[in-house]
N, C-alpha and C positions, 0 to 999 in steps of 0.2 A: 602225631607219632609215626614216624616211618619205620620200616623194618630194618634198614641199615645193613642187612646182610644180603648176600646173593640168593639165599633161600627164598626171600620174599619175591624175587623176580620169577621164580619157578611157577608160582601160582598167581593167577589174575584174581585177586581177592574181590575186586569190584564185580567181576563176572559172577563169582560165588554169591556175593551179596544180592545181586540182581536176580539170580536164580532162586535164592531163598525167598525173596520178596514175591516173585512171580507165582510160585507154587505153594508157599506157606511152609511152616516148620515141619509138619507131619509129612507132607509130600516130599519135602527136601530130604528128610531122613530116608525115605523109601528110595528116592532117586539115587542117593549116595550108595546105599546098600546094593542096589541093582548095578550101578556103574562099576563098583569095585568087584562084584562077583563076575560080571561079564568081562571086564578088562583083565582080571586075574586069569580067567580061562584062556583068553587070547594070548596073554604073555606066556603062560605055560606052554601053549601050542607053539609059540615062536621059538622056544628053546630047541625044538626038534624040527623046525621048518627047513626044508631044502630049497624053498623058493616057489613051490607050486601055488600056495595060497598067500604068500608073503605080501603081495601088493594089496589084496583085499583085506588082510588082517591089519596092515598098516593104515589103510583107508578108514577102517572101523575105529581103530585106536585114535587116529587123528580127529575124527568127528566127536568121539566121546571126550577126548581131552579138551577140545575147544568148548564143548558144552559145559564142562565143569571147571574151566579156567586153568587147565594144565598147559600153560603157554609154551614152555620149552619143549615138552613132550610132543605137543602138536606139531611144532616146527620140525623136530627131528623125524617124526613120522612122515611128514610131507616130503622131506628130503629123500627118505627111503622109498616112498611111493614113486617119486620121480625116477629113481634108479630102476625100480621094477618096471615102470612103464617104458623105459628106454632099453629094456632087455638086459639090465646090469644088476640083477638081484644078487648075483654071485659075488659082487665086490663089497656088499654090505657087511659091516661088522655089527652084529646085533648086540654085542656086550654093552656098549655105551647106552643104547636105547633101553635095554633091560635095567641097567643101573639107574638111569634117569627116571624110569617108571617107579622103581623102589624108593628113590629119593623124593620124588614128587608126591608119592602116596604118603610117605612118612611126614613130609612138610605139611601136607593137606590135613592129615589126621591131627597133627599137633596144633595147627592153626585153628581147627574147628573147636578144639578144647579150650582155647584161650578166650577170655571174655572180649567181646567186640568193643571197639573204641567208638561206638556210635555217639 
């Protein structure tokens, strides 16, 4: 059973499944809570960023996104990080990244509630 929709591409569900297997259900729940708390804080900070910590915030988000399977978000963060490293933080439009985070988070939370097709 495939996802059929573009939303399925947003999240690497194989990575999520691997993580759940690696750390167990209880640990997985804790990791998810910590991930969402930390990323929500960084996302909130990004809404007011003028560029000073933008590169490091994007690097943190990229790593967190990769760990939890937020594939598209990780790619967008990497692109933004490259701009920052090239001294081009000012050309970044953060609105698409912020929206992708919200969409990814919603897709992730919805996917977690669905019974797995194991």
